[in-house]
DRENTORKOL-3810 file (N, C-alpha, C; in nm, 4 decimals):
REM DRENTORKOL-3810
@n.u->12.3003; n.v->10.0840; n.w->10.2011; ca.u->12.1776; ca.v->10.0929; ca.w->10.1244; c.u->12.0700; c.v->10.1600; c.w->10.2106
@n.u->12.0142; n.v->10.2658; n.w->10.1579; ca.u->11.9110; ca.v->10.3394; ca.w->10.2310; c.u->11.7734; c.v->10.2807; c.w->10.2026
@n.u->11.6855; n.v->10.2960; n.w->10.3004; ca.u->11.5513; ca.v->10.2423; ca.w->10.2837; c.u->11.4659; c.v->10.3335; c.w->10.1951
@n.u->11.4788; n.v->10.4645; n.w->10.2124; ca.u->11.4004; ca.v->10.5608; ca.w->10.1353; c.u->11.4931; c.v->10.6593; c.w->10.0658
@n.u->11.4504; n.v->10.7043; n.w->9.9471; ca.u->11.5280; ca.v->10.8068; ca.w->9.8783; c.u->11.4961; c.v->10.9427; c.w->9.9390
@n.u->11.5748; n.v->11.0423; n.w->9.9066; ca.u->11.5533; ca.v->11.1773; ca.w->9.9580; c.u->11.4172; c.v->11.2307; c.w->9.9157
@n.u->11.3791; n.v->11.2046; n.w->9.7906; ca.u->11.2491; ca.v->11.2500; ca.w->9.7415; c.u->11.1338; c.v->11.1866; c.w->9.8179
@n.u->11.1465; n.v->11.0578; n.w->9.8515; ca.u->11.0409; ca.v->10.9903; ca.w->9.9272; c.u->11.0295; c.v->11.0477; c.w->10.0682
@n.u->11.1415; n.v->11.0788; n.w->10.1290; ca.u->11.1407; ca.v->11.1365; ca.w->10.2637; c.u->11.0757; c.v->11.2743; c.w->10.2615
@n.u->11.1113; n.v->11.3560; n.w->10.1639; ca.u->11.0523; ca.v->11.4902; ca.w->10.1521; c.u->10.9018; c.v->11.4788; c.w->10.1290
@n.u->10.8600; n.v->11.3877; n.w->10.0400; ca.u->10.7171; ca.v->11.3679; ca.w->10.0151; c.u->10.6455; c.v->11.3248; c.w->10.1430
@n.u->10.7036; n.v->11.2324; n.w->10.2168; ca.u->10.6426; ca.v->11.1856; ca.w->10.3405; c.u->10.6256; c.v->11.2970; c.w->10.4415
@n.u->10.7266; n.v->11.3805; n.w->10.4563; ca.u->10.7191; ca.v->11.4926; ca.w->10.5512; c.u->10.6128; c.v->11.5927; c.w->10.5073
@n.u->10.6120; n.v->11.6279; n.w->10.3791; ca.u->10.5124; ca.v->11.7234; ca.w->10.3293; c.u->10.3704; c.v->11.6675; c.w->10.3409
@n.u->10.3547; n.v->11.5383; n.w->10.3116; ca.u->10.2236; ca.v->11.4761; ca.w->10.3239; c.u->10.1766; c.v->11.4790; c.w->10.4689
@n.u->10.2653; n.v->11.4479; n.w->10.5626; ca.u->10.2303; ca.v->11.4484; ca.w->10.7040; c.u->10.1887; c.v->11.5882; c.w->10.7502
@n.u->10.2647; n.v->11.6889; n.w->10.7110; ca.u->10.2336; ca.v->11.8272; ca.w->10.7502; c.u->10.0979; c.v->11.8684; c.w->10.6928
@n.u->10.0733; n.v->11.8382; n.w->10.5651; ca.u->9.9459; ca.v->11.8735; ca.w->10.5030; c.u->9.8306; c.v->11.7996; c.w->10.5709
@n.u->9.8511; n.v->11.6722; n.w->10.6035; ca.u->9.7478; ca.v->11.5927; ca.w->10.6693; c.u->9.7133; c.v->11.6513; c.w->10.8057
@n.u->9.8127; n.v->11.6877; n.w->10.8836; ca.u->9.7891; ca.v->11.7452; ca.w->11.0159; c.u->9.7148; c.v->11.8784; c.w->11.0038
@n.u->9.7509; n.v->11.9601; n.w->10.9070; ca.u->9.6831; ca.v->12.0885; ca.w->10.8871; c.u->9.5362; c.v->12.0669; c.w->10.8520
@n.u->9.5070; n.v->11.9707; n.w->10.7642; ca.u->9.3679; ca.v->11.9420; ca.w->10.7268; c.u->9.2892; c.v->11.8899; c.w->10.8465
@n.u->9.3494; n.v->11.8030; n.w->10.9268; ca.u->9.2812; ca.v->11.7498; ca.w->11.0446; c.u->9.2503; c.v->11.8619; c.w->11.1441
@n.u->9.3452; n.v->11.9496; n.w->11.1684; ca.u->9.3236; ca.v->12.0608; ca.w->11.2613; c.u->9.2138; c.v->12.1529; c.w->11.2096
@n.u->9.2180; n.v->12.1849; n.w->11.0807; ca.u->9.1159; ca.v->12.2714; ca.w->11.0211; c.u->8.9773; c.v->12.2077; c.w->11.0329
@n.u->8.9674; n.v->12.0781; n.w->11.0044; ca.u->8.8383; ca.v->12.0094; ca.w->11.0119; c.u->8.7858; c.v->12.0069; c.w->11.1549
@n.u->8.8735; n.v->11.9820; n.w->11.2503; ca.u->8.8297; ca.v->11.9771; ca.w->11.3896; c.u->8.7818; c.v->12.1139; c.w->11.4361
@n.u->8.8559; n.v->12.2184; n.w->11.4042; ca.u->8.8174; ca.v->12.3532; ca.w->11.4481; c.u->8.6847; c.v->12.3948; c.w->11.3858
@n.u->8.6588; n.v->12.3481; n.w->11.2637; ca.u->8.5333; ca.v->12.3816; ca.w->11.1960; c.u->8.4143; c.v->12.3158; c.w->11.2659
@n.u->8.4334; n.v->12.1958; n.w->11.3208; ca.u->8.3241; ca.v->12.1196; ca.w->11.3802; c.u->8.3262; c.v->12.1187; c.w->11.5327
@n.u->8.4035; n.v->12.2053; n.w->11.5956; ca.u->8.4197; ca.v->12.1991; ca.w->11.7409; c.u->8.2884; c.v->12.2232; c.w->11.8152
@n.u->8.2003; n.v->12.3079; n.w->11.7637; ca.u->8.0716; ca.v->12.3320; ca.w->11.8296; c.u->7.9842; c.v->12.2071; c.w->11.8260
@n.u->7.9849; n.v->12.1388; n.w->11.7132; ca.u->7.9072; ca.v->12.0151; ca.w->11.7032; c.u->7.9626; c.v->11.9081; c.w->11.7964
@n.u->8.0951; n.v->11.8999; n.w->11.8069; ca.u->8.1558; ca.v->11.8014; ca.w->11.8965; c.u->8.1143; c.v->11.8265; c.w->12.0406
@n.u->8.1135; n.v->11.9503; n.w->12.0811; ca.u->8.0746; ca.v->11.9835; ca.w->12.2189; c.u->7.9281; c.v->11.9510; c.w->12.2444
@n.u->7.8448; n.v->11.9684; n.w->12.1427; ca.u->7.7014; ca.v->11.9452; ca.w->12.1598; c.u->7.6669; c.v->11.7962; c.w->12.1608
@n.u->7.7205; n.v->11.7208; n.w->12.0669; ca.u->7.6771; ca.v->11.5831; ca.w->12.0480; c.u->7.7644; c.v->11.4789; c.w->12.1174
@n.u->7.8830; n.v->11.5149; n.w->12.1586; ca.u->7.9742; ca.v->11.4160; ca.w->12.2158; c.u->8.0083; c.v->11.4461; c.w->12.3614
@n.u->7.9116; n.v->11.4951; n.w->12.4370; ca.u->7.9327; ca.v->11.5171; ca.w->12.5795; c.u->7.9490; c.v->11.3821; c.w->12.6479
@n.u->8.0425; n.v->11.3746; n.w->12.7420; ca.u->8.0605; ca.v->11.2525; ca.w->12.8194; c.u->8.1472; c.v->11.1470; c.w->12.7547
@n.u->8.1965; n.v->11.1711; n.w->12.6355; ca.u->8.2801; ca.v->11.0696; ca.w->12.5715; c.u->8.4143; c.v->11.0535; c.w->12.6419
@n.u->8.4581; n.v->11.1557; n.w->12.7132; ca.u->8.5826; ca.v->11.1430; ca.w->12.7887; c.u->8.5691; c.v->11.0346; c.w->12.8952
@n.u->8.4517; n.v->11.0259; n.w->12.9582; ca.u->8.4299; ca.v->10.9230; ca.w->13.0605; c.u->8.4306; c.v->10.7827; c.w->12.9994
@n.u->8.3783; n.v->10.7704; n.w->12.8801; ca.u->8.3807; ca.v->10.6412; ca.w->12.8111; c.u->8.5246; c.v->10.6022; c.w->12.7788
@n.u->8.6035; n.v->10.6972; n.w->12.7319; ca.u->8.7444; ca.v->10.6704; ca.w->12.7031; c.u->8.8192; c.v->10.6301; c.w->12.8293
@n.u->8.7972; n.v->10.7018; n.w->12.9382; ca.u->8.8633; ca.v->10.6678; ca.w->13.0639; c.u->8.8196; c.v->10.5299; c.w->13.1139
@n.u->8.6931; n.v->10.4965; n.w->13.0988; ca.u->8.6447; ca.v->10.3638; ca.w->13.1363; c.u->8.7087; c.v->10.2542; c.w->13.0533
@n.u->8.7225; n.v->10.2793; n.w->12.9255; ca.u->8.7861; ca.v->10.1822; ca.w->12.8359; c.u->8.9327; c.v->10.1610; c.w->12.8737
@n.u->9.0037; n.v->10.2695; n.w->12.9008; ca.u->9.1440; ca.v->10.2593; ca.w->12.9417; c.u->9.1555; c.v->10.1858; c.w->13.0748
@n.u->9.0652; n.v->10.2154; n.w->13.1689; ca.u->9.0666; ca.v->10.1463; ca.w->13.2982; c.u->9.0405; c.v->9.9972; c.w->13.2792
@n.u->8.9508; n.v->9.9612; n.w->13.1895; ca.u->8.9216; ca.v->9.8209; ca.w->13.1622; c.u->9.0442; c.v->9.7496; c.w->13.1054
@n.u->9.1113; n.v->9.8116; n.w->13.0111; ca.u->9.2330; ca.v->9.7526; ca.w->12.9528; c.u->9.3397; c.v->9.7363; c.w->13.0604
@n.u->9.3571; n.v->9.8378; n.w->13.1451; ca.u->9.4546; ca.v->9.8276; ca.w->13.2542; c.u->9.4171; c.v->9.7155; c.w->13.3511
@n.u->9.2880; n.v->9.7010; n.w->13.3806; ca.u->9.2427; ca.v->9.5936; ca.w->13.4681; c.u->9.2753; c.v->9.4569; c.w->13.4077
@n.u->9.2505; n.v->9.4402; n.w->13.2793; ca.u->9.2854; ca.v->9.3148; ca.w->13.2130; c.u->9.4349; c.v->9.2878; c.w->13.2206
@n.u->9.5161; n.v->9.3911; n.w->13.1998; ca.u->9.6611; ca.v->9.3761; ca.w->13.2062; c.u->9.7059; c.v->9.3364; c.w->13.3465
@n.u->9.6485; n.v->9.4010; n.w->13.4483; ca.u->9.6842; ca.v->9.3699; ca.w->13.5874; c.u->9.6434; c.v->9.2266; c.w->13.6218
@n.u->9.5228; n.v->9.1861; n.w->13.5809; ca.u->9.4780; ca.v->9.0501; ca.w->13.6077; c.u->9.5658; c.v->8.9478; c.w->13.5375
@n.u->9.6032; n.v->8.9743; n.w->13.4156; ca.u->9.6904; ca.v->8.8839; ca.w->13.3408; c.u->9.8256; c.v->8.8718; c.w->13.4109
@n.u->9.8803; n.v->8.9834; n.w->13.4522; ca.u->10.0101; ca.v->8.9823; ca.w->13.5194; c.u->10.0002; c.v->8.9128; c.w->13.6555
@n.u->9.8940; n.v->8.9389; n.w->13.7281; ca.u->9.8773; ca.v->8.8812; ca.w->13.8630; c.u->9.8542; c.v->8.7304; c.w->13.8562
@n.u->9.7700; n.v->8.6856; n.w->13.7626; ca.u->9.7383; ca.v->8.5444; ca.w->13.7534; c.u->9.8511; c.v->8.4626; c.w->13.6910
@n.u->9.9347; n.v->8.5269; n.w->13.6120; ca.u->10.0460; ca.v->8.4570; ca.w->13.5476; c.u->10.1545; c.v->8.4231; c.w->13.6484
@n.u->10.1809; n.v->8.5146; n.w->13.7421; ca.u->10.2913; ca.v->8.4973; ca.w->13.8364; c.u->10.2457; c.v->8.4303; c.w->13.9554
END
């Protein structure tokens, strides 16, 4: 017994491709605004990832 029919799989693939194309088009259209208004967001993302890693390390260290 299959989980999805062939038609559902084809629809899912086509929907995914169309969604990715729309996202890329939207991003390219607004790239100048992103550069102007979202300077420094990479540092915030890196800080957030470092914080999550720190929590993981502390949890692992204190557990053992």
